[in-house]
N, C-alpha and C positions, 0 to 999 in steps of 0.2 A: 235786345240790340247789341247790348255789351258783348254777348257771346258771339254774335255775328261779326262784330268788329275785331274781336280777338282772334277768330278764325281766319279772317281776312288779312290781319297783320302777319300772322304765322305764314300763310300762303305766300304773301309778298316777299317775306324774307327768305323763303325757301327758293323762289323763282328768280330773284334779283341777285346780281353779283355783289352789290353793297347794300347794307341795311337801309331801309326806307321807313321814316317815321310817318306812317300814313294817318295817324290820329290827328295829325295836324291838319287844318283846313283854312281856306280863305286866305287872308293876307299873310298868315304865319307861314304858309308854304312859300311864298314869294320872297319872305325875309330870310328863309333858311337856305344858305348856299349849297348844303348838301342835297336839297330837294329842288331848288329853283331851276327851272329850265327856260326862264324869260318867255320869249314868243315862240318857243318850240312846243308848248303845251298844245295838244290836240284839242278840238271842241269838246270831245267826250271826257276828256281829263279835266278841262276847265270846269264843265258841269259837275263832275263827280267830286271834285275837290274844293268847290265852292268859290272858284276864282273867275268864273264867267262874268265879264263886265269890269273886272280889275285890270284887264289888259286890252291893248288895242286888239281889234278882230282879226288882223293879220296873223298867219301862222308861218314862222320861218323855221327851216330845219337848222340843224347845228352847223353844217357847212356854211350856210348863208350868214349865220351869226358870226362865224370865225371871220369872214370877209368884212363884216360890219365892224368888228373889234380892230381888225387891222387897219381899216380906213381911219378910225378915230385915233389909233396909235400913231399913225403917220403925221397927224395934225399936231403932236406934241412937239415942243420946241427944244427940249433938252432931255438927258437921260434920267434926271431926277423926276421930272414930270411923267416920263414913261414909266418909271419904277411905281410911282403912286398911282398911276392909271391901272397898271397890272395888278397891284396889290388890292385896289378897289374891286377889280373884276373878281379876284380870288374870294373877297369878302361877299360877293353878290352871287356868284355862279361857279362854284368849284370845278365842275366838270368842263365847262367851257374855258376856264382859265388854264387847265392842263391840256386841253385840246390845242389851244392856241401856243402854249409853250412847246409841245411836242410837234407841232406843224413846222417849226424852224428853230431848233434847240440852239443852234449855232448863233442865231440872231438874238434870241431872248436871254440866254444864259448871262451874258455880261450885264444885263439889265436887272434881273432878279438876284443875281449874285456878283461876284466880283467882276469889275471894280466898282459898279454903281452902288452896291449895297453898303460900301464903306461910307459914301457920301450920305446915303439914306440914314445910317446910324448917326452920323454926326448931326443930322437935321431931324432926329426922330421926334423931338418935341413939336415939330412942324408937320411931319409926315403921319404921325399917329392918328388913325382914324377909329379903328375898331380893335379891341384886343384880341390877340391870337396866342394861345398858350397859356402858361401859368407864371405869375410873378411871385416868387417866394422870397421873403426878406429874412434878415438876421433876427428880426423881432418875432418871426413865426416859429421859433424853436418850440418844441413841444406840441406843435399842432399840424405838422406837415401832412400826417395822414389824413387829417380832416380836409386840408386843402386839396390834396389829390382827389378826394371824393367830389369836389366841385367840378372836376372836369367830366363833361358829359359822356365820354366814351369809356366803356369798360374794358375794351380789348386793345390796349395800348401795347404795342410790340416794339416800339423804338423811340427813344427820347434823345433829344440833343439839348445839352445844358451848357450855359456859360454864366461866369460871374462878371463879364464885361471889362476885365482888367488889361487885356491885351488884344483889342480888337484889331484884326488884321495887322498892319504896320502903323496903326493911328493911336495906340496906346489906351489908356484907361477911359472908356466911355460910359462906365457905370451902367445904369438901367437902359441907356440907349443901345446897348449891345444886343438887346432882343431882336434885332433885325437879322443877326447871324443864325440863330437856331431856327427862325422862320424861313430864311432863305436856304439854309442846308436841307431842311425837311421838304421844301418845295422840289429841290433837286433829287431827293429820294424818289419822289414820285415821277418827275419828269424824265429822269435819266434811266431809271430801272423799273419803275411802275409799282412801287410800294404803294398800298392804300393809304391815302392821306388820313382817313379816319383812325388808322393804326399808329400814327405819329403824333408826338407831343413835343413841342418847344417849351424850354424852361429858362426863365432868367431867375439866377440866384443874386438878389441884391443884397450886398453887405455894405453898401455905400460907395463912395468914390473919393480918390485923392486928387481929382481933376478940379482945380479951383474955379476954373471958368464955368463949369457945369454947376457947382455949388452956388454960384452967384446968379446963374441964369434963372429968371422967373418961369421960364417954360420947362425947366427940367423936370422929368416925370418920376425920378428915382427918390431914394432916401437922401436926405440933405445932411449927411454927416460923413466924415472920413471913414475909409474901409476899417471894418473890424476884422483883426487877425487873431492868430493864436488859437487857443483851445476853443474859444466860442466859434470860430470859423470851422474848425475840425468837427466839433460836435454838430453843427448844422449839416455839413455834408455827410456825416455818419448817419444821422437821422434820415436825411434824404434818401440815400442808398437804401436804407432798411425799409423805408416806407414804400419805396417803388416796388421793392421785391415782395413785400406783403400785399400790395394792391394789385400787381400786374404779374407776379410770378417771377421766378429765378432766370427765365428765358428772355426777359425784357432787356433789349439792348440799350445801353446808356453810353452816347458818345459825348466826351468832353471837348469843348471847343473854345478856343481863345482865353485859356487861364494864363496867368503870368508863369514865368519859368520857375519861380520860387515854389509854386504850388503844382504845376503841371506834371513834373517828373514824380514827386514824391506821392501824389494822389494816384497816378497811374501804377506805380510800384505798390501802393497800398491796397488797391481795389482790384487789380487785374486778375488775380487768382481767387477772388472772392465772389466777384459779380461778372455778369457778361458786360464788358465794357472795353473801349479803347479811347485814345486820345488822337484826334485827327491831325492836329498840328505837329505831333511827334511821328506817329505811325503812317497816317494817310499821306502826308507830304513826303515821308521817306520812300513810300511805294511808287508815288508818281515820279519822283526825282530819279530813283534808281531804274525805273522803266525807261526814262529818257537816256540815262547812262548806257544801259543795255542796248538801246536802239543806236546810240552813237558808236558802239562797238562795231556794229554792222558796217559803218562807214570807215572807221580807223582800222578794221580788221586785225584787232588784237584782243587782249584780256583786260579785265578790270585791274588785275595785278600789275600790268605794264604801265599803268598810270599813276601819276602823283596828284592828289586831290588837295586843293587849298579852299578853305571856307572863309568867306567874309561873314562874320557872325558865328556865335557859338551858343545859341539858345535851343529852344525846343526843337525847331525844324533842323538846324545843323546837327544836332546830336542824334535825331531820329535817322536822317539820311546816312550819317557817318556809321552808325551801328548796323544798318541794313546793308550798306557797302560791305562792311566786314563779313556780314552773313553770306553775301553773294560771292565774296572771294573765297571764303571757306568751301563754298559749294563748288567753286572752280578748282579747289585743291590747294589753295594757299593756307599755310599754317596761320592761325589767328595772330599771333605775335608778329609775324612778318607783315600781315596785312595791316596792322595798326600803324606801322611806319609809313604807309602810303597815304595817310590822312593827316592834314595839318590844318590848324585853325587860328584865325586872327579875330580877336574881340575888341572891345572899346580900349583896352589897355595894351594892344599889340599882339604879337605872336605869342601863343600859349606854349610855354617851354618849361622844363623842370626847373623848380626853384622859384618860380614866381609866386608871389603871395596871394592868399585867399582864393585858390582855385577850388571849385566844386568837385565833388566826387565825379561827376560826369566829365568835366574837363580834364581831370588828372589821367584819365585813359589816354588822351592825345596830347599829353604834354611830353614833348621828346627833348633830349638832351642836345640842346642847340643854343647858340647865342641868342639873346632877346633882340627881336626887331620891332621898331616903334609902330609901324603901320602896314597896311596892304601892299603899298607900292614897294617898300623895302623888302617884303616877303616874297613878292612875284619876282623881283630882280634876283634875290639870293637863292631862293628855292627852286625856281624855274618849273612850276607845275605845268602839267599837261591839261588839268581841268580846274576851272575856277568857278566856285558855287556861291552865289550871293544869297543869303538869307539874313540879312542885317537890317533890313527896312531903312537903309541910308540911301536915298535917291541920288544917283550919280556916283556912287562909290567906285564904279569901274570907269575910271577916267580914260581920256584918250591915250594918255601915256601907257597906262596898265594894258589896255587893249592892244596897242601896237607892239608892246613888249611881249605880250602872250603870243602874237603872231610872228614875232621875230625868231623865237626858238622852237615853235611848233608849226608843222605844216597844216595841221587842222586842230587848232585849240578849241577846247570844249568850254563854252561860256554859258553858264546858267544864271540869269538874273531873275531869281524866283520871289522876290519880295512883292507884296501886294500892299495897297492898290497901285495903279499905274505910276502915281506920283513918287512911290517909294522904290520903284524898279531901280537896280544898280546901274542899268544902262538901257537904251532903247534897242530894238531890233536893228533900226537903221544905223545907229551909232556903231553897233558891233560888227555888222557886215561891211560897212564902208571902211572902218579903220582897220580891219583884218582882211581887206581886199576880197571879201566874200568867201574866205576860207574858214571861217569859224563855224562850229557846230553849236548852234544857239537855241536855247529855250528860255522862256519866261513865265512868271506866275500869272501876269496879266496879259490880255490879248493885245497883239500889235498887228497892224496892217502888213501885207507883203510889201517886200522891198525889191524894186527893180534897179539892178545894177548897171553900170555903164556898158558893159558887153551884152546887155539885153537879158540876162538871166533873171528870172523872178523867183526870189526866195520866199518861202512861206514859214515864218517862225513858228516853231511848236510851242503850244501853251501847256505848261506843266500844271494843269488844273486837277486839284484833289478829286473833282467830281468823276474823274476817270476810276477812282478807287472806291470812296466811302459808300456810294449807293449800292454797287454790286457786292461789297463785302457785307453790308448790312443786310441786304436781301438774302444772301447765302447763310449768313448766321442765323437769321430769324426762321428761314425755311426749314433748317435741319435741327434747330434748337441747340445750337452750340453754346455752351455756357461759359467758356473761357476762351479768349482770343489771343493766341500767341503770335510772335513775329513772323512765323512761318507763313501765316495767312497773308501777311503783307508782301512777303517775297513772292508768293504765289500769284498775287494780283498783279505785281510788277511784270512777271514773266508772261501772264495772260495779255496784258496790255501791249507789250512789245511784239507779241506774236501777231497782233492785228495790224501792225505797221507794215505796209506793202513797200517793195523796192521803189515803186514810183513816188510814194510819200517821201522816202528818204532822198531821192533824187531832187526833189523840190525844197528840201530843207526841213521837212517835217519830222519830228522825232516822235509824234503821237498820232494816232488815228484821227481823221477829221472829226470834229465835234458832232456832226450830223450822223456819225455812226455810233455815238456813244451809248445808246440803248442796246446795240449788239454787243458792244465791248462789255458793258455792265452785266449783261445776262451771262456772258462768257465767264467772267469773274465769279459770279455767283454759283454757276455750276461747278467750278473748280474748287470753290470753297466748300461746297457740300460733298464733294467727291473726297477732299482731304479729310473732312471731319469723319465721314464713314469709314474711311480707310484706316484712320488712326483710333477709332473707337471713341471719338469725342462727340458724336451727335446723339441727341436724346429722342429724336424722332423714330418711331418704329410703326410699321416695318420699313426697312430701307427701300426707296423707290427704285425700280429697275431703270426706268428712263428718267434720269435726274433733270435734264433739260426740259421735258415735257411736264414734269412735275412742277418745276419752278415757273415755267410758262403759264401753268394754270392758276398761279397765285397773282398774276400781274393785273393791276387795276386797269379797268376799262373806261376811256373817257367818254364813251357813248352814254347817251342819257338812259336812265332806267324807265321802263315802261310800267305805268299803272295798270293793273289787271282788272279792267272794269267789269267783265263777266263774273270774276271770282269774288270781287269785293266791291260793294257799293252801299251807300247809305239809302235806306228805303225811299226817303223823300225825293232822291235824285233818280231812283231806277226808272220811273216812268219817262222822265225827260230823255234819258239816254236810249231807251228802247224806241221812243219816238223818232229820235235822230237816225237811228240805225234803219228804221223803216223807210 
């Protein structure tokens, strides 16, 4: 019987798109989200798998199950309840979860990711139901390779890791930050179709400096302040090496929501040694530059014709600014000339030469100019054409600032990119109304359309990183790109803006509608693969002739796997199944 079982398992794995652990039977099948189909199991499957009698006799196909989920979803009273409901579905029936998400991505993305995921992270002690991913602590040094072996999947191709120190614009949430890797990887599958079994969320718990969490009896993380310095670096080094040894050099590692003090140096340290990128620096840069390139189609000029003023000078600001420089150079503007088009205001005022304690990243944009104490003064004095908010200071774009931007710009570019919604520098309605509907607006969080007094309906563009990182990840994994340079993110920005139609621009959109995000992400992945092969950076051989078809063949299907009853049965069930067939 063991030989028969082994042969059957091999046959199933060859015929199914995803691995099916068919040695499980009975209630174990129903408890496994990778195998569970709920009431969609046929009678033959129920008999074969030993679950006949464990389910009501009704058989519902997946489409009916989706309707059932949506009806339950509509009964939830708030977004946090909706988040908990969907995560519970993911824990119970993974294929149905992704079928629901992809049925209306524009509706569900704000629930499984920003802005609701921020609230879910803050309430993680209450939200936590079932572990997803790996929790690695500072006390696990020397044993990370062993912990990785605890993860049941051997073919991990993409990891999202955070240490929880800078979760969105909410600050240090410690272990509660695990909601971010889980949410990001859900979008890997929902937005571009990466197989969720190939994805691993990781929480690197080194403690937290959040006193409220340390005093909270429900807090699930380490109860001490953050460990820093050499011990922290040793932990990261061991993790990166252990991942490479376990899953190979081509395993993608996406850094997410690390504090500024670590984000830049870790990216610099690892980017040419491992297959890695930082989404807050590079992903945010790509989506913001895509929005700026789309805005140029409205203003009918070049990037070098604009003056950019940033509110905030952290990871996002530096990533966006440096990619703007790359894009200007591609237009033909010398780099040194391009640098003088970018200005920044941080918590201590305008960044200028001679200011104390400027980091290496800030020094590049420290110009020879009198110091100004705040954003309002900088707007008044510098008269920028584009204002980009990445400071996580809610309401930083005051009515005075917005009106002044409109006073010396026919079409001011206003990007309020901070997340979650409570941290946005201004709302879409504030921006449109205070600029008389002339502003070119984008935000990090979603905002509802705004109806102007003249009857125009303006649809604010959402500069969501989800337009970038899933497509980049699939492209990188598909061709085995071992090192990811910034050209990849400029390519992603150009692909995104190419998907923006004139009708979108006329309605105020700077990004393609979210319901087209799978098409956009596939286009990004194809361009990344083309770039890798063109520049001799791909490790996949031979080179696929039709790259779009090749990538499409890798996309995860939300359709249920079928159990091959004729090819694989347990002897004690065979007679029952044959009787049913007769």
